[in-house]
C-alpha angles and dihedrals in degrees: 000000000000129000096262094052093047094048091053098052111129104195108098091197096053123113115218116211115201120215124198110306095012124130132191128192123170144059104256097103133060096239145344122221142176143173118234134198115156089342120095133221129208112204120196131190130182107197097194097051095030092228127135146174144202134188133193106217117195103176137027107238140000098212086200129098091210089062096047091126098034102131094204085079128063095236093047093048094048091046090050093049090051090050091054091047095051090048088066095039097253131128133217091253089062093066137081104231130202128181124204139172134024091140125178102246100175138050106262100197089128094063093168092064098029118116108195100203090173092060091046091049090052094046096049094042092051090048092051094046090052092045091055094045098252113150114217107221098180138005140179109188143152128015129099096300144119112216129208107200130181137178121207103218093201097054108016091237115150124212120204126185121176128200123187113242088228090066091061096050119090 
């Protein structure tokens, strides 16, 4: 599901489930959810207009102008969210912002060769949110956890459930 499809859904009782690289912005569904490992999610809520958004960022930066709105990357996802906001005459400062994810999914005993994509996702996403004048109200990031996050698009309530990675390993 891409951002355009999700934003045009018409069933107010539908739950939207974001896969890696997906983004939703709107108020036409009941809720939007995702499961995060090393990926991060930015969740936005505008209390006056009752509109919200969520993205599922997999990688820090595109480094390519042709991918400027590719929502698999932090910069593309943030740029896309800003585009949707400006389409309804709102600004980043108008939103409550939460940041989740960036978990450590693998044993990093070999620190010399370890590439912590979760930490990089967190770092770049925070930097971009600050650059574009978003104010992060709450975050739950890093650590050896999977995170199930959901945004109720009728109330703005956010649900967070964490599961240690160790509980999923056999």
